[in-house]
C-alpha positions in Angstrom: -2.1 1.4 20.1 0.3 -1.5 20.3 3.3 -1.5 22.5 6.6 0.1 21.2 8.2 -3.2 20.2 5.1 -4.4 18.4 4.7 -1.0 16.6 8.4 -1.2 15.6 7.9 -4.7 14.1 4.7 -3.7 12.4 6.4 -0.5 10.9 9.2 -2.7 9.5 6.8 -5.3 8.2 4.6 -2.6 6.6 7.6 -1.0 4.9 8.8 -4.4 3.7 5.6 -5.3 1.9 4.7 -1.8 0.8 7.6 -1.4 -1.7 6.3 1.6 -3.6 7.2 5.1 -2.6 4.4 7.6 -1.7 5.1 9.3 -5.1 4.8 6.0 -7.0 1.6 5.0 -5.2 0.1 8.4 -5.7 0.8 8.3 -9.4 -0.5 4.8 -9.7 -3.8 5.6 -7.9 -4.3 8.7 -10.2 -3.5 6.7 -13.3 -5.7 3.8 -12.2 -8.7 6.0 -11.7 -8.2 8.2 -14.7 -11.0 7.8 -17.2 -12.1 9.3 -20.5 -15.1 11.0 -19.1 -14.5 11.5 -15.4 -11.6 11.6 -13.1 -11.7 12.1 -9.3 -9.9 14.8 -7.5 -6.2 13.9 -7.1 -6.5 13.4 -3.3 -9.5 11.1 -3.8 -8.1 8.8 -6.5 -7.9 5.1 -5.9 -9.6 2.9 -3.4 -10.0 4.0 0.2 -7.4 1.5 1.5 -4.9 2.8 -1.1 -5.5 6.3 0.1 -5.0 5.2 3.7 -1.7 3.5 2.8 -0.6 6.7 1.0 -1.4 8.7 4.2 0.6 6.3 6.3 3.6 6.5 3.9 3.6 10.2 4.3 3.8 10.0 8.1 6.6 9.6 10.6 6.2 6.6 13.0 5.7 9.0 15.9 2.6 10.5 14.2 0.7 7.3 13.7 -2.9 7.0 14.9 -4.7 3.9 16.0 -6.4 3.8 12.6 -3.0 4.0 10.9 -1.9 1.0 12.9 -5.0 -1.0 11.9 -4.4 -0.1 8.2 -0.7 -1.2 8.4 -1.7 -4.5 10.0 -4.4 -5.1 7.4 -2.0 -4.3 4.5 0.7 -6.6 5.9 -1.8 -9.4 6.3 -3.3 -8.9 2.8 0.0 -8.7 0.9 1.5 -11.6 2.9 -1.6 -13.7 2.2 -1.7 -12.9 -1.5 2.0 -13.1 -2.4 4.9 -15.4 -2.1 7.6 -12.8 -1.7 10.4 -15.3 -2.3 9.0 -16.4 -5.7 7.8 -13.1 -7.2 7.5 -11.7 -9.8 4.6 -13.3 -11.7 4.2 -10.9 -14.7 1.4 -13.0 -16.3 -1.1 -12.1 -13.5 -1.7 -8.5 -14.4 -5.0 -8.1 -12.5 -3.4 -9.4 -9.3 -0.5 -7.1 -9.7 -2.7 -4.1 -10.2 -4.8 -4.9 -7.1 -1.6 -5.2 -5.0 -0.2 -2.0 -6.5 -3.4 -0.2 -5.3 -2.3 -0.9 -1.7 1.4 -0.1 -2.4 3.0 -3.5 -3.3 4.4 -4.0 -6.8 5.2 -7.7 -7.2 7.6 -6.8 -10.1 9.6 -4.4 -8.1 12.8 -5.8 -6.5 
């Protein structure tokens, strides 16, 4: 695991880019995967990375595992690379928004 200062910075960065609450993300993942014919179990809805983000959101910083730290770093990198946080929102790009929401970042949320 990273040192304490590095983990603190990553925790802050993660919670800055992941602007959806665990309840909002959980509801989004369930809605996104709901289909007319099939629907996964609630705890299996959404992509694996979305489920991992949800698990991290439900943890305290002291309970993080090395895998949680890797997930946090990946999400920070992905969201930072795909967004311009200073110039959001871009409501016209719905598919981009939905992809970002699946990992906890809603570009239309202040």
